[in-house]
N, CA, C and O atoms as a CHARMM CRD file, in Angstrom:
* protein
*
  224
    1    1 UNK  N    142.62500 152.03000  20.88000 PROA 1      0.00000
    2    1 UNK  CA   142.51700 152.17800  22.46500 PROA 1      0.00000
    3    1 UNK  C    143.21300 150.95900  23.03800 PROA 1      0.00000
    4    1 UNK  O    142.82000 149.83800  22.71500 PROA 1      0.00000
    5    2 UNK  N    144.20000 151.12000  23.85100 PROA 2      0.00000
    6    2 UNK  CA   144.83800 150.11800  24.63100 PROA 2      0.00000
    7    2 UNK  C    144.02900 149.54300  25.79100 PROA 2      0.00000
    8    2 UNK  O    143.28800 150.27000  26.45300 PROA 2      0.00000
    9    3 UNK  N    144.16100 148.31500  26.02500 PROA 3      0.00000
   10    3 UNK  CA   143.54600 147.66800  27.23600 PROA 3      0.00000
   11    3 UNK  C    144.48700 147.68400  28.39800 PROA 3      0.00000
   12    3 UNK  O    145.65600 147.32000  28.27300 PROA 3      0.00000
   13    4 UNK  N    143.99100 148.09800  29.51100 PROA 4      0.00000
   14    4 UNK  CA   144.96600 148.18800  30.71000 PROA 4      0.00000
   15    4 UNK  C    144.41500 147.13100  31.64900 PROA 4      0.00000
   16    4 UNK  O    143.20800 146.99200  31.84600 PROA 4      0.00000
   17    5 UNK  N    145.42200 146.34300  32.26000 PROA 5      0.00000
   18    5 UNK  CA   145.07100 145.34700  33.28800 PROA 5      0.00000
   19    5 UNK  C    145.46800 145.94700  34.61500 PROA 5      0.00000
   20    5 UNK  O    146.43600 146.69500  34.74600 PROA 5      0.00000
   21    6 UNK  N    144.64800 145.56700  35.60600 PROA 6      0.00000
   22    6 UNK  CA   144.84300 145.91200  36.92100 PROA 6      0.00000
   23    6 UNK  C    144.85000 144.65500  37.85200 PROA 6      0.00000
   24    6 UNK  O    144.05200 143.74000  37.65000 PROA 6      0.00000
   25    7 UNK  N    145.74500 144.61900  38.85800 PROA 7      0.00000
   26    7 UNK  CA   145.75300 143.44500  39.82900 PROA 7      0.00000
   27    7 UNK  C    145.01700 144.04800  41.04600 PROA 7      0.00000
   28    7 UNK  O    145.30200 145.16000  41.49000 PROA 7      0.00000
   29    8 UNK  N    144.12200 143.30900  41.52700 PROA 8      0.00000
   30    8 UNK  CA   143.36100 143.68100  42.81300 PROA 8      0.00000
   31    8 UNK  C    143.60000 142.67600  43.80600 PROA 8      0.00000
   32    8 UNK  O    143.68400 141.49700  43.46200 PROA 8      0.00000
   33    9 UNK  N    143.73000 143.05600  45.11300 PROA 9      0.00000
   34    9 UNK  CA   143.82200 142.09200  46.23000 PROA 9      0.00000
   35    9 UNK  C    142.46700 141.53000  46.48000 PROA 9      0.00000
   36    9 UNK  O    141.50500 142.26100  46.71300 PROA 9      0.00000
   37   10 UNK  N    142.38900 140.19600  46.43000 PROA 10     0.00000
   38   10 UNK  CA   141.05400 139.60100  46.75400 PROA 10     0.00000
   39   10 UNK  C    141.25600 138.82500  48.10500 PROA 10     0.00000
   40   10 UNK  O    141.83200 137.74100  48.18200 PROA 10     0.00000
   41   11 UNK  N    140.69700 139.53000  49.18900 PROA 11     0.00000
   42   11 UNK  CA   140.86600 138.95700  50.60600 PROA 11     0.00000
   43   11 UNK  C    140.21800 137.56300  50.77300 PROA 11     0.00000
   44   11 UNK  O    139.18800 137.24400  50.17800 PROA 11     0.00000
   45   12 UNK  N    140.86300 136.78600  51.59000 PROA 12     0.00000
   46   12 UNK  CA   140.20600 135.57900  51.98200 PROA 12     0.00000
   47   12 UNK  C    138.95000 135.80500  52.79700 PROA 12     0.00000
   48   12 UNK  O    138.71400 136.93900  53.21500 PROA 12     0.00000
   49   13 UNK  N    138.11400 134.77600  53.05200 PROA 13     0.00000
   50   13 UNK  CA   136.89000 134.99600  53.86000 PROA 13     0.00000
   51   13 UNK  C    137.32200 135.26600  55.25200 PROA 13     0.00000
   52   13 UNK  O    136.68100 136.07600  55.92000 PROA 13     0.00000
   53   14 UNK  N    138.44900 134.60100  55.79300 PROA 14     0.00000
   54   14 UNK  CA   138.88000 134.91700  57.07400 PROA 14     0.00000
   55   14 UNK  C    139.41400 136.26000  57.31100 PROA 14     0.00000
   56   14 UNK  O    139.24800 136.84000  58.38400 PROA 14     0.00000
   57   15 UNK  N    140.09200 136.79100  56.25900 PROA 15     0.00000
   58   15 UNK  CA   140.58700 138.09600  56.34600 PROA 15     0.00000
   59   15 UNK  C    139.39200 139.16700  56.37400 PROA 15     0.00000
   60   15 UNK  O    139.43500 140.18600  57.06400 PROA 15     0.00000
   61   16 UNK  N    138.40700 138.84300  55.60500 PROA 16     0.00000
   62   16 UNK  CA   137.22300 139.70500  55.53000 PROA 16     0.00000
   63   16 UNK  C    136.51200 139.76700  56.90100 PROA 16     0.00000
   64   16 UNK  O    136.12200 140.82100  57.40400 PROA 16     0.00000
   65   17 UNK  N    136.37100 138.49800  57.48300 PROA 17     0.00000
   66   17 UNK  CA   135.73100 138.37700  58.74900 PROA 17     0.00000
   67   17 UNK  C    136.47200 139.15500  59.86200 PROA 17     0.00000
   68   17 UNK  O    135.83200 139.74300  60.73400 PROA 17     0.00000
   69   18 UNK  N    137.82100 139.15700  59.83000 PROA 18     0.00000
   70   18 UNK  CA   138.55900 139.88300  60.76100 PROA 18     0.00000
   71   18 UNK  C    138.45700 141.41900  60.56600 PROA 18     0.00000
   72   18 UNK  O    138.43400 142.12200  61.57600 PROA 18     0.00000
   73   19 UNK  N    138.39700 141.96200  59.39800 PROA 19     0.00000
   74   19 UNK  CA   138.10300 143.31600  59.16400 PROA 19     0.00000
   75   19 UNK  C    136.68000 143.76800  59.68500 PROA 19     0.00000
   76   19 UNK  O    136.52100 144.82000  60.30500 PROA 19     0.00000
   77   20 UNK  N    135.70700 142.92700  59.39500 PROA 20     0.00000
   78   20 UNK  CA   134.41400 143.20300  59.77700 PROA 20     0.00000
   79   20 UNK  C    134.26700 143.23900  61.27100 PROA 20     0.00000
   80   20 UNK  O    133.56900 144.10300  61.80300 PROA 20     0.00000
   81   21 UNK  N    134.92300 142.29900  61.98100 PROA 21     0.00000
   82   21 UNK  CA   134.93100 142.07300  63.46800 PROA 21     0.00000
   83   21 UNK  C    135.54100 143.45800  64.00300 PROA 21     0.00000
   84   21 UNK  O    134.90800 144.12900  64.81800 PROA 21     0.00000
   85   22 UNK  N    136.70300 143.83400  63.55300 PROA 22     0.00000
   86   22 UNK  CA   137.31700 145.14600  64.04400 PROA 22     0.00000
   87   22 UNK  C    136.38600 146.34900  63.93100 PROA 22     0.00000
   88   22 UNK  O    136.17800 147.10400  64.88100 PROA 22     0.00000
   89   23 UNK  N    135.80800 146.49700  62.66300 PROA 23     0.00000
   90   23 UNK  CA   135.01300 147.65800  62.35200 PROA 23     0.00000
   91   23 UNK  C    133.67500 147.70600  63.15900 PROA 23     0.00000
   92   23 UNK  O    133.20800 148.76500  63.57800 PROA 23     0.00000
   93   24 UNK  N    133.09900 146.50500  63.34400 PROA 24     0.00000
   94   24 UNK  CA   131.82400 146.51200  64.04400 PROA 24     0.00000
   95   24 UNK  C    131.94100 146.68100  65.59000 PROA 24     0.00000
   96   24 UNK  O    131.02100 147.09800  66.29500 PROA 24     0.00000
   97   25 UNK  N    133.22100 146.29700  66.05500 PROA 25     0.00000
   98   25 UNK  CA   133.41500 146.52100  67.57700 PROA 25     0.00000
   99   25 UNK  C    133.36000 147.97900  67.96300 PROA 25     0.00000
  100   25 UNK  O    133.08400 148.31900  69.11300 PROA 25     0.00000
  101   26 UNK  N    133.62200 148.83000  67.00800 PROA 26     0.00000
  102   26 UNK  CA   133.51900 150.29500  67.31700 PROA 26     0.00000
  103   26 UNK  C    132.15400 150.81900  67.55500 PROA 26     0.00000
  104   26 UNK  O    131.97300 151.86600  68.17500 PROA 26     0.00000
  105   27 UNK  N    131.13900 150.06200  67.04300 PROA 27     0.00000
  106   27 UNK  CA   129.76700 150.45600  67.15200 PROA 27     0.00000
  107   27 UNK  C    128.82600 149.59200  67.95800 PROA 27     0.00000
  108   27 UNK  O    127.72100 150.01200  68.29900 PROA 27     0.00000
  109   28 UNK  N    129.25600 148.40600  68.25600 PROA 28     0.00000
  110   28 UNK  CA   128.48800 147.45400  69.00800 PROA 28     0.00000
  111   28 UNK  C    129.10900 146.90900  70.19100 PROA 28     0.00000
  112   28 UNK  O    130.30800 146.63300  70.14900 PROA 28     0.00000
  113   29 UNK  N    128.40400 146.71300  71.29200 PROA 29     0.00000
  114   29 UNK  CA   129.06400 146.14800  72.52000 PROA 29     0.00000
  115   29 UNK  C    129.42300 144.72400  72.37700 PROA 29     0.00000
  116   29 UNK  O    130.44400 144.33200  72.94200 PROA 29     0.00000
  117   30 UNK  N    128.71600 143.91600  71.70100 PROA 30     0.00000
  118   30 UNK  CA   128.95900 142.48600  71.58000 PROA 30     0.00000
  119   30 UNK  C    128.92900 142.07300  70.07900 PROA 30     0.00000
  120   30 UNK  O    127.87700 142.10500  69.44000 PROA 30     0.00000
  121   31 UNK  N    130.06800 141.69900  69.55500 PROA 31     0.00000
  122   31 UNK  CA   130.18600 141.38900  68.16700 PROA 31     0.00000
  123   31 UNK  C    131.04500 140.04400  67.99800 PROA 31     0.00000
  124   31 UNK  O    132.09600 139.83100  68.60400 PROA 31     0.00000
  125   32 UNK  N    130.44200 139.17100  67.08500 PROA 32     0.00000
  126   32 UNK  CA   131.21200 137.96300  66.79700 PROA 32     0.00000
  127   32 UNK  C    131.05700 137.67700  65.33500 PROA 32     0.00000
  128   32 UNK  O    129.94900 137.35300  64.90900 PROA 32     0.00000
  129   33 UNK  N    132.13800 137.77700  64.50100 PROA 33     0.00000
  130   33 UNK  CA   132.06200 137.56900  63.03800 PROA 33     0.00000
  131   33 UNK  C    132.85400 136.23100  62.79200 PROA 33     0.00000
  132   33 UNK  O    133.99100 136.05800  63.23100 PROA 33     0.00000
  133   34 UNK  N    132.16500 135.30500  62.05900 PROA 34     0.00000
  134   34 UNK  CA   132.76900 134.08200  61.65300 PROA 34     0.00000
  135   34 UNK  C    132.41500 133.60800  60.30900 PROA 34     0.00000
  136   34 UNK  O    131.39600 134.03400  59.76600 PROA 34     0.00000
  137   35 UNK  N    133.15000 132.79200  59.76100 PROA 35     0.00000
  138   35 UNK  CA   132.86300 132.21900  58.44100 PROA 35     0.00000
  139   35 UNK  C    132.25500 130.82300  58.65600 PROA 35     0.00000
  140   35 UNK  O    132.86800 129.97700  59.30700 PROA 35     0.00000
  141   36 UNK  N    131.10500 130.59100  58.13400 PROA 36     0.00000
  142   36 UNK  CA   130.43200 129.28900  58.27400 PROA 36     0.00000
  143   36 UNK  C    129.84400 128.85300  56.92000 PROA 36     0.00000
  144   36 UNK  O    129.81000 129.64000  55.97400 PROA 36     0.00000
  145   37 UNK  N    129.40900 127.66800  56.84000 PROA 37     0.00000
  146   37 UNK  CA   128.64200 127.13900  55.74200 PROA 37     0.00000
  147   37 UNK  C    127.28900 127.95400  55.60700 PROA 37     0.00000
  148   37 UNK  O    126.67500 128.36100  56.59400 PROA 37     0.00000
  149   38 UNK  N    126.90700 128.14000  54.39200 PROA 38     0.00000
  150   38 UNK  CA   125.56800 128.68200  54.20500 PROA 38     0.00000
  151   38 UNK  C    124.45800 127.74500  54.60800 PROA 38     0.00000
  152   38 UNK  O    124.42500 126.59700  54.16400 PROA 38     0.00000
  153   39 UNK  N    123.54000 128.21400  55.44900 PROA 39     0.00000
  154   39 UNK  CA   122.32800 127.31300  55.79000 PROA 39     0.00000
  155   39 UNK  C    121.43200 127.14200  54.62300 PROA 39     0.00000
  156   39 UNK  O    121.54900 127.91700  53.67300 PROA 39     0.00000
  157   40 UNK  N    120.55000 126.19900  54.60800 PROA 40     0.00000
  158   40 UNK  CA   119.55100 125.91700  53.56400 PROA 40     0.00000
  159   40 UNK  C    118.53200 126.94100  53.86500 PROA 40     0.00000
  160   40 UNK  O    117.76900 126.84700  54.82700 PROA 40     0.00000
  161   41 UNK  N    118.53400 127.96500  52.98800 PROA 41     0.00000
  162   41 UNK  CA   117.57900 129.11200  53.17500 PROA 41     0.00000
  163   41 UNK  C    116.08800 128.75100  52.81000 PROA 41     0.00000
  164   41 UNK  O    115.19900 129.58700  52.97100 PROA 41     0.00000
  165   42 UNK  N    115.84400 127.54800  52.33700 PROA 42     0.00000
  166   42 UNK  CA   114.43300 127.12800  52.06500 PROA 42     0.00000
  167   42 UNK  C    113.80200 126.54100  53.36600 PROA 42     0.00000
  168   42 UNK  O    112.61000 126.23200  53.37600 PROA 42     0.00000
  169   43 UNK  N    114.57700 126.38900  54.43400 PROA 43     0.00000
  170   43 UNK  CA   114.04800 125.82500  55.61100 PROA 43     0.00000
  171   43 UNK  C    113.81700 126.97200  56.69600 PROA 43     0.00000
  172   43 UNK  O    114.28100 128.09900  56.52900 PROA 43     0.00000
  173   44 UNK  N    113.08300 126.62100  57.79800 PROA 44     0.00000
  174   44 UNK  CA   112.92800 127.62200  58.83700 PROA 44     0.00000
  175   44 UNK  C    114.22900 128.11600  59.35200 PROA 44     0.00000
  176   44 UNK  O    115.16800 127.32000  59.37300 PROA 44     0.00000
  177   45 UNK  N    114.39800 129.31700  59.76600 PROA 45     0.00000
  178   45 UNK  CA   113.36100 130.34800  59.86400 PROA 45     0.00000
  179   45 UNK  C    113.15500 131.23300  58.66100 PROA 45     0.00000
  180   45 UNK  O    112.32100 132.13900  58.65400 PROA 45     0.00000
  181   46 UNK  N    113.99800 130.92200  57.56900 PROA 46     0.00000
  182   46 UNK  CA   113.99700 131.74900  56.41300 PROA 46     0.00000
  183   46 UNK  C    112.86700 131.43900  55.39300 PROA 46     0.00000
  184   46 UNK  O    112.21800 132.35900  54.89400 PROA 46     0.00000
  185   47 UNK  N    112.63900 130.15400  55.09100 PROA 47     0.00000
  186   47 UNK  CA   111.60400 129.68900  54.24900 PROA 47     0.00000
  187   47 UNK  C    111.55300 130.48900  52.85000 PROA 47     0.00000
  188   47 UNK  O    110.49400 130.96000  52.43700 PROA 47     0.00000
  189   48 UNK  N    112.71500 130.60600  52.17900 PROA 48     0.00000
  190   48 UNK  CA   112.71400 131.15000  50.82300 PROA 48     0.00000
  191   48 UNK  C    112.03800 130.19000  50.01100 PROA 48     0.00000
  192   48 UNK  O    112.17200 128.99600  50.27900 PROA 48     0.00000
  193   49 UNK  N    111.28600 130.58100  48.99500 PROA 49     0.00000
  194   49 UNK  CA   110.51700 129.68700  48.10300 PROA 49     0.00000
  195   49 UNK  C    111.32700 128.83300  47.21800 PROA 49     0.00000
  196   49 UNK  O    110.86500 127.74700  46.86900 PROA 49     0.00000
  197   50 UNK  N    112.58200 129.24700  46.79000 PROA 50     0.00000
  198   50 UNK  CA   113.39700 128.49700  45.90300 PROA 50     0.00000
  199   50 UNK  C    114.82600 128.50200  46.45900 PROA 50     0.00000
  200   50 UNK  O    115.25700 129.35000  47.24000 PROA 50     0.00000
  201   51 UNK  N    115.53700 127.42300  45.95300 PROA 51     0.00000
  202   51 UNK  CA   117.05000 127.47100  46.30400 PROA 51     0.00000
  203   51 UNK  C    117.72400 128.32800  45.35900 PROA 51     0.00000
  204   51 UNK  O    117.53400 128.18800  44.15100 PROA 51     0.00000
  205   52 UNK  N    118.56800 129.28400  45.86900 PROA 52     0.00000
  206   52 UNK  CA   119.24300 130.22100  45.03600 PROA 52     0.00000
  207   52 UNK  C    120.63100 130.18400  45.45900 PROA 52     0.00000
  208   52 UNK  O    120.96900 130.70300  46.52200 PROA 52     0.00000
  209   53 UNK  N    121.48900 129.57700  44.66000 PROA 53     0.00000
  210   53 UNK  CA   122.96000 129.44300  44.95900 PROA 53     0.00000
  211   53 UNK  C    123.57800 130.88900  45.12500 PROA 53     0.00000
  212   53 UNK  O    124.48700 131.06600  45.93500 PROA 53     0.00000
  213   54 UNK  N    123.12300 131.83200  44.42100 PROA 54     0.00000
  214   54 UNK  CA   123.86200 133.13900  44.52200 PROA 54     0.00000
  215   54 UNK  C    123.58000 133.90400  45.78800 PROA 54     0.00000
  216   54 UNK  O    124.16300 134.96500  46.00900 PROA 54     0.00000
  217   55 UNK  N    122.68800 133.38600  46.63800 PROA 55     0.00000
  218   55 UNK  CA   122.35500 134.05900  47.95900 PROA 55     0.00000
  219   55 UNK  C    123.42300 133.56000  49.00200 PROA 55     0.00000
  220   55 UNK  O    123.45400 134.11300  50.10100 PROA 55     0.00000
  221   56 UNK  N    124.28400 132.56000  48.71800 PROA 56     0.00000
  222   56 UNK  CA   125.26600 132.14700  49.69800 PROA 56     0.00000
  223   56 UNK  C    126.66900 132.56400  49.24000 PROA 56     0.00000
  224   56 UNK  O    127.64900 132.30300  49.93900 PROA 56     0.00000
């Protein structure tokens, strides 16, 4: 059985934000999508019990 390789487009975070912005504008009156650093989810208002790198 032969192995087949595929190339996939991996969008940048900015490109993803732009696509989300356009799509959400169709369903919401006020939408703003931006890429920011992940907050510390162990602090208020989230107060997760442990730090989890995979959540960001």
